[in-house]
N, C-alpha and C positions, 0 to 999 in steps of 0.2 A: 664317449658323451653322444647320446642319441638325438636326433633332430626331432622335431615335431613336425609332422606332412607338409604343413603350412610354411613351415622353417625351409624344409627340403627345397620344394616345389620353388620358394621364392630365391633358394639360390642356384637352381637348375634354371630357372628365368633369367637372370643376371647373364649364364654363360649360354643365353639363344634357346634353351629349348621350350618349346610350347608347353603352355600349363592353362586350366581352365577358368575361365573368367569367376571370379569369388573371393570373398572377404572372410577375415573372424569375425565373429561375437561372441558375446561374453552373458548373452539374455537375451530370452525369447523374443523381446523387442526388435533387439539388433536384430535377431534373424529374419522378422519378418520384412523390417526394414529394407536390407539386403536383398531379399528374394526380389522386395516390389522395385528394387532398383534395377537387378538383374533383369526383370520380365519374362521369365519363362522358367520352366520347371527346375527343380534344385535338386542335390543331393544333400544333407545334412551330413557331416562328418565329424564324429569323436574326435577330438585331439589329445591322443594319448600316444606314449612311446611304447607300447607294446603290440603283438601284431593280433590277430584273431578278433578284430574290432568289428566287423561285418556278422562273422557268426555269433558274436556275443549280443548282437541287436544295434553296435552305436554307430551305423550307416545306414541313414533310411531319407527314402524320396520324399519331396514333397511337390503338388502341381503348382500351387498357386502360395501368397503370403498369409493367407489365412492359416490354411492347411501346414506350412512351415513351421509358425508359432504353436500351433497345437503339437506339433511334432517335436519341436525343441521344450517345451516343455516335460515330456517321458525322455527326455535325454539326459538333462541338466543333471547332475546329481547323481546319477546311476555309476554302478560299480562296474569295471571289466578288470579282473586279474586283479581285483584292489585296489584297483586308482580310479578316483572319483574323477568323473567328466565335468570339465571346468568351464569348457572353452569350446566351443563348434566351428567347422570350417563349412562355410555358406558356399558350393557353387553351382554352376550351371551343369545340369544334365547332358551328357554329351552323349551324339547320336552314333554308336561306333559300330562300327563294318567290320573290323577284326581286332583281335587283341595281342600284342606279344609278352615277353619275358626280356628284360635286359638288368647286368647287374655286372659289376665288377668288385671283387673281395681280394680279402689277403689268402691265400694258401700257404700256413704255413709251413707245411711239410715239404712242399715243391720251393718254399724261400721266392715266392713271387706273388703277383698282382694274378686274378685269374677272372677272364671275361665270360659269361654265361647268357647265352641267349636260346628263345625258345618260342615257340608257336602257339603255346599254350598258356598265354598270360591268364592274370584277372583270380588264379586261382591259386592253391597255396603250393608252391613251389617245390616245396620240400616231398610233397605226398607223388607228386610227378617225377622227382626225382628217383624214387622208391619203387612206385607201379611202372612207368614209364622213361626209365632213363634216357631211351634211344632219344627223344624228342628234347634232349636239353643238349646245346650244342656248348664246347669248352675251348677254351685258348688260354692257355698261360702266356703271360706277356715276360718276354723280356725286359728286364728292367735296364739293361744297357742300351737297348734301340727303342725300347716302348712299343706302342701301340701303332703299326704302322698302318698305312693305307691299304696295301697289298694284304695284310693280314687279316684285316678289319672286312675285306671284302670279301675275303675267302668264306669265311663264317658266317658273313650275311647269306651268301651265295645258296649255303646249306636252307635257308630260308624259304625259297622259292616265289621269290618275288620279282617286279621285273626291275629294268635297270635304272627307272627315277629311284622309285620306294626304294632299292637298294642303296643309291647314292646318298639316300636322305636318313636313312638307319644307321650306315655308317658313320655319319657327319655328327650323330646323336651319340652314338659308341665313342666317340673320339673326344666329345665333351665329357664325359663320364671318366675317361681317364685322365681327362684335364682336372675335373675336380676332386678327384682323387688325388693327386699328385699336388695342387695348388693350395688344397684344403687339408692334408694329411688326414685323408678319410680312410677308415677300415673297411668301410660299406658304401657303394651308390647303388642303388636299386633302383629303376621304374618296374612297377607293375600292377594294373598293366600300362604300358606304352600303348595309347589306343590308335588306332586308326579311324577316322571320322567317317562318315558317308561323302564329305566333302576331299577326300583325302590327305587330310592334316595327319601329323603325325603327334599326339599330346601325352604330356604326362599326365595320366589320371589318377596315379597314385605314385609315392616315392618315400625312399627312406634313403637317412644318409646316418650312418655313423662318425664320429669325429674320434682320433687314438686321443684318447686322454694325456698320454704324456708328451703331445705336441700340442697341445693347446697355447703355450708358452708362444706358437708361432702364429696362432690365431688371433689378433687381439681383440677382432670385435667379437669374439664369443669369449671371454673370459667374464663379464657378468654371467651372460648364461649357463656356464658352465657351474657358478653357484646355487643355481636354480632349476633341479632334477626333479623332476615329478613324483619320481621314483625312489625319491631318497626319503628313507624316515627321518624325523626330526632329528636323533639324534647322527645321523648320517650326514644331513644336511651344515651340523653344525662341526664335527669332523671335517667336513669338504673345507668348510671357512679358516679351518686351522691347518688346514693342508696335509690330513692324516691320510691313509690308505684304512678302512673302515667300513665295514660291512656288520650289519645287524644279522644275528642270528638268532633261534629260538630255544637256546638251552639255558643254562644258569651259572655256567663259567665262563669269566671273565678271561678273555686271552690276550696278552702282550706281548710282542717280539719283533726284534729287529731284522727285517728282511722275510721276505714273501716267503720264500722256500723254508724257511726257519718255522714261521706262524702255522703254515700250511701243515708242517711236520707235527707241530703243537696240536691241532684240532686233531689228526689224526690218531696222536696219542690218548687225549681225552677221550674221544669216543670209544676207542680198544679197551678203555679201561672203566667203560660204563659209563663216561660221564657226558653232559651234554654242551656244546660250547655255545657261550649266549653272542658270541662277536669275535671278528677279525679285525685287528690293529694291527699294523706295521708302523712302528715308530721311523725305521729307516737306521742308514749307519751313520756316525757320530753325531748321535741324537744331543742335542744341549739341556742342560736340566731343566727349563719350562717345559722344551717337548715333552720330557718324561713325565713331572709331574702334572702337568696339564692332560696327558692319555691317561693317566691313574684316575686322573678326576672324571673323564669320560666315561671310564668302565665301570668304575665302583660307583658312578651317578646313576646308570641303568637299573631301574628298579629291580627289575629279574633276575641281577645277579645276585648269587649269594656268597659266591668266592672269586678269587682273582690267580691265575697263573702267570708268571712273567718270565720267560724264558729269553734269555740276551745271551751273544755271542758277543766278548769284546774284542773286535780287530781294533778299526779306528776309532769304535765306542767303548770308552772306559767304564769298566763296573763300580771305580768309583762313584763317576759320575751319577750311573744309572741308579746306585743305592742311595744316593743322596736325591735324586729326583723321587723317586719312589717314596722314601720319608715324608718330603713335602709332600706330595700328594696327599697321602695317607692323613698326613696331619691337618690338610685344609678341609677334607671330605667331609661332610654333615653325618657320614653314617659310617661307622665301622664294621668293615667286613674280612672276613681271615684271605689272606695272601701269601701265596707261595713262589718264592722265585730261583729259578737256577740260573746261576752264570758261570760264564767260563771264559777266559781271558785275560785280556790287557787288565792291570791291576785289581784282578778278583781277588786275592787276601786282605787289600783294603775294602773294596766292596762289602766283602764278607763279615768283616768286623764292623763296619756301619749296620748292617742288617740285624748283627748279633747285639749291638748296644740298642737298637730298637724295637726287639723282641720277634722278628720280623723272621720265619721259616726259610731255609736256606738249604738247598740241596744242588750235587755239583752234576748230579745228575740226570737229566731230561725224562729219562723214564720212572724214576722213583721222584719225582717233583710232582709229573701228573698224575701216577699211580696216589701220591698223598694228596692232592685238591679233590680228586674223587672221591677219596675215602673219609676226607671230613666232611664231606657231605652225605655219607651212607650208602656210596654209590658201590654197586656189585665188583669191588677189585678180587 
């Protein structure tokens, strides 16, 4: 789950990191009022959970409240990477002397967190990594010992800072690691970490992404987890039902139990010339209502012309899956072709239920994928 910039900054501030003065606004009038309250030039920042806001014109300066209001009118409602701007963060314009980059992310290949720092803050760090990789310094953090003062100090020494600045920088890095551990974050990033003309270090921008699988350990984020701006209406509905669901742009609905199996099903449909309309993982041991509601969710998508259901019955019973499919189809306002592949526990019973209800069944997933694409006139 990606936090908005203002949410990430608020979280960092609670851990002692300096952030710019500012407030969130949802109308041009509120923007003007905040700018007037700050009494100095401001920056208006579109609050979206995507990168590249500045390049897309979503971050603009204003010298006074009147200009801030005019700029706000130009920002509200614009779309950046398909997302509409509904909220602006109005902040004081910092007098920046130097800009740095600092982040901690999960390196899955190394099976540890990796700390990144650089003196080239405020720019696209991916481009820096590609063009000037020597300007980014890395440290893989031992999960047993954590981020020690000595290791952090050695990394910061590469930045060419004086003793006092180095001490401040190290303290900020330790805070980032604390946030990673306590908030189950997959990414905590400050870019840029700005040093102002007064010498203070301020998080001029920040990003935090929380591990979806650990939300249950973060009760303050429960409600926030259900309100993700990047979700389509159907994805938002699926999240409330606790499904793993992603909308895609095809016309063949996909349902399976297990992320790997669903991904393999998507690949097969593509291989046979079809286009998946979604990803839906109902999970292991799914109950009848989970299955039937999943069928309704997928079949109710207007773009879906047919549905492929692929289930391996281990702890999931095939007869229960078949009953759920029948209930879902009988409840659906529109009838659409459904192809089922089932294999495993109570497969014979499940197959009989499907046969009685005239639902196409295949024991082989390749043949099932081929059949659903052929039924829609695909190139098989």
